[in-house]
Phi, psi and omega in degrees: 000129192284334183225170178273329196301319181299335182271346190304313182299317181292322181294316182293341181280351184262126181291150176077006186267129169275107204299301186296325183289325173300321179295319175305313184291339186261008183298331181217177177290172184297158181301161189283343189265091178289141184237132179282135177293343182291351181281356179298144186266151182302320179296345180270014187237134170226116180235115183282133180303331183287345181267094187295340184274009186306311182296321178294322177295315176308310184295318182294317180294316179297324179295316178296317180297318180295320182290327186254000180059039178281129182295309185213151181218143170238131183229135173228132175231131181228124182195180183301332182274357181129177181248150176225113181227117186208146173251141181233148170074204188244147175272338183220117185287342179274310182273345184065021175299136185284154169296149178229149185287348182258014184284147172278147177211160174282135187252008172053227188288359168302334176306323180303323182293329175287315180301314185281331171297319176300317178298316182293331175294325176291325174297315178301330179278358178081015183275345174196171176238153179299332183264012170291142175285149180296333180299338178295336186241324185232119178281162171086008178270124179301133185056034182295341176278351180252324181286119182263168174302321179297315180298320178295316183293329184261010179060045180235021187284327188087355179292155174283139176281126187301326184277007169256001180276129184306323181296321176292314182304317180294318181295319181294313182292330180293330182206087179295350177267000181294144174264126176252141171268159177304319180295322176298321178298315180296326182298335178287340190242327193283353174266006181262148178292155177297150178277334180196163178298134182305138176088358185261342183216163169262131175206116186295124191214118181286339175301324181305312188283335172298315178299318180293323176299321178292325176296316178302315181296317183295316185278334180271336185075013180236159167298147180305316181301319182288320180294318177298317180297311185293326190254349180230303186295313182292311180301325181270359182059043176274076190283348180246021177245137185212158170256107190287149174251357178226182179273356188283146171255136177297158174269145356275153178209154173278165167282147175255141185233133172225177179228128178231124181051041176083000182247128176287137179230143176271123189252005192310317185253023174293145183290121183275006184297334180299336184261339178033241185291353178273323193192033185260001190277162182234143177201185178234167181299318184294321176294323180289338170300314179294317183291324177301319178292313183294319181293313184290332180269340183070030190294339179273356188245162176290163177300323178299315180292323177297322179289334180283343191310312183240017186295330179231031181291149174250151178297136172259347175196184178291341187239005185211158176222152183248118180259212182279091176074016177201159176239165177234129179219115181062027183090345177281131181243130179164224183199162171240166182214141176225130172217161188309117176091357185216142171229146185217143169229130179225109186216160175228150177244086185305326182302329182244011178051046183235142176232154183221133172221139177214147179233143170230144183262042170203156172243023177233117359283155190290346180266011185297325178297317177295318180300316181293315181295322178295316180299320180292313185287336174298334180268313188271339180212067186301338175275355182220081184264130177283126179228000000 
């Protein structure tokens, strides 16, 4: 596909999507090198005897991978019936090194859940209210006296997403190693008219979370990375989760693959600064097991904040709704993430005390995370299917 623009409306409608990068990944069909899931190595596998659906899960995941040409996948399910943790396929299409369950990966828009949880902790501390206007904290936002913290958190602001602006798209593709500051990201969007009156529609917008990240910094007096570390990562002992300051991924890690203008590109060391509070974080499957539970249960927040999560949510599709920094689909609460070369889904089903996290080392096709999560939940929770 020659341009990004025809895909923008559909892309923005999908939760957890880093908009422009999904468009980058969707410019063409998937890369030419199909990879068999059977290449996963035995040391990358943990199958609990109590999880009777293990063989069905293996088959379902392998079918999705074969259909979509995904190089590698890591999947973890933790629940009362047992645990299922397994790596499939390859981490490197050149060396054929297998995926491993302990690999670090970029988690894309799962980062939003950390940013907005940090924000809600400040609300719990009385430093702001969800219905405060953004103009109270950040100047220069169009209709900033009408757009509230709640509207930003729930993707109801009406602002243009900076990564859907052609000038940003051109700058990013011209140099994926470029460092962007939060203000530079905002400069691509805040001179544009609103798409709709604030609070009237759902529209996934990365500009929203950049503004919220700046609010966290202003009210906490700390860098966003430091506040997230002190108030979320350390208390939950997420020792393998980080907000990177460079383009490097810790070892071990898979290569990330995307396709631009028909050419496959390795994205592993692309600079994540363009995504900042939206999608720059790195983690592992085991840490995301902890975060899926904490996020879906709201354990770091007051009861009031947990009750606010979906109190004024708008539908993002026929089967899901987007609340304050998290979405709900089929009873599963959490988020998905897409960044160049990587897709992630991290969700919990509190009703059944079950959590699910999965990583793929490609973002082509951009719906592969949803396909995998749907295939898994059709087996483990047929009354609660992720769509």
